[in-house]
NUZASE-377684 format. One line per field, with one value per residue (C-alpha): y negated, x, z. Coordinates in steps of 0.2 Angstrom, whole numbers. Each point is the difference from the previous one (the first is absolute). Layout:
<rs>
y <- [Y:...];
x <- [X:...];
z <- [Z:...];
</rs>
This chain:
<rs>
y <- [-170:6:17:-8:-12:16:8:-14:-2:18:0:-16:5:4:-18:-7:10:-3:-18:0:7:-12:-15:11:5:-12:3:21:-2:-13:12:13:-10:-6:19:5:-13:1:18:-2:-16:12:7:-19:-8:-14:13:7:-18:-5:17:7:16:-7:-10:6:-13:-20:-9:11:-6:-15:0:8:-10:-17:-10:-6:-11:6:-7:11:15:-3:9:15:-1:-5:19:5:-6:4:17:5:13:0:-16:-6:12:21:-3:-4:-19:-2:-16:-17:-12:-18:-13:-18:-6:-15:-12:6:2:16:16:13:18:11:19:10:17:17:-2:-17:-1:18:-5:-17:-11:16:4:-20:-3:19:-5:-17:4:16:-13:-11:15:5:-18:1:19:-7:-9:5:-2:14:0:-10:-8:-7:-13:-4:-16:9:-8:7:13:2:12:-10:-6:5:20:2:7:11:-12:-13:-14:-12:-10:14:2:5:14:7:-1:10:14:3:16:1:4:-17:-6:5:-11:-15:-12:-7:15:-3:-6:-16:-2:0:-12:-11:-14:-8:-6:15:9:-12:2:19:0:-9:11:13:0:-12:14:11:4:-8:-2:-6:-7:-5:-13:-14:-13:-13:9:13:-19:-5:18:-5:-16:9:13:-14:-10:19:6:-19:2:-8:13:14:10:-3:10:13:1:15:-10:2:0:-13:7:-17:-1:-11:-17:-7:4:-17:-14:13:8:-12:-1:19:-1:-12:10:15:-2:17:5:16:-7:4:-8:9:-7:14:-1:11:-9:8:7:10:-2:-6:-5:1:-12:16:-11:-15:-8:1:-13:6:17:18:4:21:5:16:-5:4:-16:-3:-20:-11:-18:-16:-15:-14:-11:14:6:-9:5:18:-3:-6:15:-12:8:15:-5:11:9:14:3:4:-16:-15:-11:-10:-19:1:-1:14:4:15:17:14:19:9:16:-11:-1:-16:0:-13:-15:-16:-1:-19:-1:-7:8:-5:15:-5:18:13:14:4:-12:-10:-14:-16:-7:-16:-4:6:-2:-14:-6:-16:-19:-8:-13:-13:9:5:19:4:18:9:3:-18:-5:14:-6:-18:2:9:-12:-15:10:4:-17:-8:13:4:15:3:14:-4:-13:-2:-10:-8:-13:-20:-3:-18:-9:-17:3:6:-7:14:20:8:14:3:11:5:5:11:-2:12:-6:-1:-12:-10:-15:0:-7:-9:-18:-6:-3:21:3:-13:10:17:-6:-7:15:10:-12:3:18:1:-10:11:16:-5:-8:-4:-9:-9:-6:-7:-8:-11:-16:3:0:14:7:-10:7:14:-3:9:2:11:7:8:16:12:-8:13:16:-7:-4:17:7:-10:8:15:5:2:15:14:-5:-17:-15:-18:-10:-5:-12:-5:-12:-3:-9:11:9:-15:-11:16:-2:-17:2];
x <- [-116:-3:8:14:6:0:11:12:1:7:12:6:-2:19:4:-9:6:15:-2:-7:14:10:-9:-1:19:7:19:-1:-7:13:13:-5:1:14:5:-6:7:17:2:-9:14:17:4:-1:12:-4:-1:17:6:-9:5:-18:6:7:-14:-9:-10:-8:13:15:-11:2:18:1:-15:0:-15:-1:-9:-5:15:11:-11:2:16:-8:-17:9:9:-17:-7:15:-3:9:-9:-1:8:-11:-12:-2:-11:2:-7:-11:-9:6:-14:5:-2:7:-8:-7:16:13:-3:11:-6:1:2:-10:4:-17:4:-13:0:-3:-12:-11:7:-3:-8:-15:-1:-2:-14:-7:2:-8:-14:-4:2:-15:-11:1:-5:-13:-9:-13:10:-4:18:3:-18:7:19:13:6:20:6:18:16:10:17:14:15:14:14:13:-5:1:-19:2:-11:-12:-2:-16:-10:-6:-18:5:11:-14:-13:12:8:-21:-7:-11:-16:2:-5:-18:-2:9:0:3:8:20:2:-8:6:16:-1:17:-14:-8:-14:-4:1:-14:-11:5:-10:-14:-4:1:-3:-14:-12:7:-4:16:1:17:14:17:15:7:-14:6:2:-20:-6:2:-7:-15:-2:0:-11:-14:3:-2:-14:-6:-3:0:8:8:-11:-13:15:4:-15:7:17:7:19:15:17:11:16:17:-3:-11:-19:-3:-2:-12:-11:-13:-1:-3:-12:-8:1:-6:-14:-3:2:5:17:16:17:15:18:14:18:5:18:11:8:-11:-17:1:-15:-20:-16:-6:-11:-8:-3:20:11:13:5:4:18:2:11:-2:3:17:6:13:-5:12:-4:14:-5:1:12:12:0:12:14:-7:3:16:4:3:-16:-9:-16:-10:-16:-8:-20:1:6:-7:-10:-15:2:16:3:13:5:-4:16:-7:7:-9:-2:2:20:0:10:-1:-7:-5:-17:0:-19:-3:-11:-8:-8:-17:-1:13:-14:-3:17:-12:9:-5:12:6:11:15:17:4:-18:-1:6:11:7:-1:2:-20:1:-19:-2:-12:-13:0:-4:-14:-8:0:-5:-17:-4:2:-12:-13:-3:-1:-9:10:10:18:5:19:14:17:10:17:12:-3:20:6:5:1:-18:-6:7:-6:-1:-20:-8:-6:-17:-6:-15:-12:-18:-14:-14:-11:10:4:-15:3:19:-3:3:14:-8:-7:19:7:-12:8:18:-3:-8:13:15:-10:-2:17:6:-10:7:19:8:16:-12:-7:15:6:-17:1:-3:6:18:6:-12:-15:-17:-2:-1:-17:0:-14:1:-14:-8:12:14:8:-4:6:18:0:-3:15:8:-6:-7:-17:-9:8:11:3:-3:1:15:-10:16:17:14:2:-9:3:-19:-8:8:-5:-17:-4:9];
z <- [-47:-17:-6:-11:17:11:-16:-2:18:2:-12:8:16:4:-8:14:15:-8:-1:19:6:-6:9:16:2:-12:6:-3:-17:-5:7:-12:-14:4:1:-16:-12:8:-4:-17:-3:4:-16:-9:-9:14:15:-2:-1:18:9:0:5:16:4:18:3:-3:8:-13:-14:3:2:-12:-13:-2:-6:-15:-13:-17:-9:12:-7:-20:-4:7:-7:-16:0:4:-17:-12:4:16:11:18:5:13:3:-3:-14:-21:-2:-13:5:4:6:-8:10:0:20:1:3:-13:-18:-3:0:12:-4:14:1:0:5:-2:20:1:-11:10:17:-2:-11:-4:20:6:-13:4:22:-4:-9:13:13:-11:1:18:4:-13:1:-12:-13:-18:-7:-8:-9:-13:-8:8:-14:-1:-6:-5:-6:-15:-2:-14:-2:10:-11:9:3:-20:0:17:12:-1:10:2:13:16:-5:-17:7:11:-14:-11:13:9:-2:-14:11:6:-16:2:15:-7:-13:-14:-10:3:-19:5:17:-5:-14:0:-6:17:-12:-9:14:7:-15:-1:18:-2:-14:8:18:1:-2:11:20:6:18:6:-9:5:-2:1:3:-12:-13:4:0:-19:-2:11:-9:-17:4:5:-18:-9:8:1:23:12:14:-2:10:-15:-13:13:14:11:2:18:0:-4:4:-4:4:-8:7:13:-3:14:-17:-9:12:-1:-17:0:13:-12:-16:10:11:8:19:-6:-6:9:-2:4:1:-5:0:-16:-8:-14:15:9:11:14:9:-2:8:10:8:-5:18:6:-7:-13:-7:8:-6:-6:11:-8:-18:-5:5:16:5:8:6:1:8:-13:10:1:-18:-8:15:-4:-18:4:11:14:10:3:5:-10:8:-2:3:18:2:-9:9:-5:-6:-6:-20:-6:-15:-4:-8:-6:-3:-13:-7:-18:7:6:14:13:-12:1:-8:4:8:18:13:16:9:8:11:5:2:-14:-9:-8:-14:-8:-14:4:-15:-12:10:-16:-2:11:-2:9:-9:15:16:-3:0:-8:-2:-13:16:3:-15:-4:15:0:-17:3:14:-11:-12:12:6:-16:-7:-17:-8:-5:-12:-2:10:2:9:-1:9:-7:3:6:-15:-9:0:16:17:9:-3:-2:-6:-17:1:-19:1:-13:6:-3:-16:15:10:-16:1:19:-2:-13:8:8:14:3:-4:12:17:-9:1:18:6:-7:7:19:-1:-5:17:11:-5:-3:15:-11:-15:13:7:-16:-4:14:-1:-20:7:-11:-12:-7:0:-15:-17:-9:-21:-3:-17:-12:0:-8:3:10:-9:-16:9:4:-17:-7:14:-6:18:-1:11:10:14:-8:13:-2:10:15:9:-7:7:-17:-16:-14:2:5:-15:-12:5:-3:-15];
</rs>
């Protein structure tokens, strides 16, 4: 191990020990987090309303504090944005992570407290780096630069100038210590440019000749950056530009549809890909072992976790059921809606993500979709993880790559006697020739439809004999279509995501148009 790696590991060893403790003793660690959060919330408006001073245990907490979605938190958050202090947490809030999510255009403003920044987001990221160096002691990660494809921030319009909102990535950049700028690229000025195309051009000018060893962010936006870097440098592979590249830390969307493309553009045996679950609300999980399926929950990271079986979610939200479980009570193979209580003052907040445990020692999860991100127009209950896996299989079978897609129902009407799904798909530039003729498109369509049937029994049943649903409709669109559509909505870069599955046709019709 190099001197620099030993120095880093010495500094991060307390975080590693704490992370390991959470893996080995999840109940005890989560109990400590719960007590700490409850203590911090007692002297807040929310804590006074819900009698935090009288809560002695978790079950009393459950009785007093209902599970809430964002809309039910919005009045408290608006008070914070208007300058009122100590509404949800015992610290002043001057930053709000703005997120539209994937199933709604309405913006959400997630409070980011100092405790949440240091004790959750930064802590989680440093823990992930520590687990990586522990597994790769000869890494040269810190011999070069870390590239961050950041977002942007602006003055919050409700605060009168006292607060700012924007992408989480930009908030993290804005608050990172100055010493971090030594090992990070590009400069904050370039990384936080609001115009995504200007940001990419700035990265090409500044970073092409730097020794970049790692980068992080959403796979789709980073892929746009990579393709422009290759064009700018007249290079075939990203390793021609950055020969010492060894790590991509990704999150936000599934990496599976992009994995083969990244491997083709970065043909290096030294390259590693690690997933992390760092949402606007907090840093929740990290891939500590690439050989294991799923990400390990960061149980020591200022977040108390609860889980609701998806079959019981509506009853829990209606107050008709208390079927909510802690980490000690969950099981593998069950789809849960995740509920979080955090050091940003979100109390029993339904974040909107569905997870499934792949192991319980340690607690590892995969993200299987959103509580609202699915299609169930005809009883088919197609979830996002079914769609992602089926698309990856069809791409492998047909030897093509898909850069973006979205799916919506084709409803029964005068022109459609049966229901169906319409897949609007953008193939990569390298695959355009392979799907140029109708026969190739039909083969891909058949492969995708068959893969969906194999992965979702409800979809297969509705497709059986074309009784309820016919074979999916495939609509290929030209390269750059999804980018232009996102750009027209002012949603490029940062944590903005293309909506994948919808129960209405609004997005599909806009994109096709």
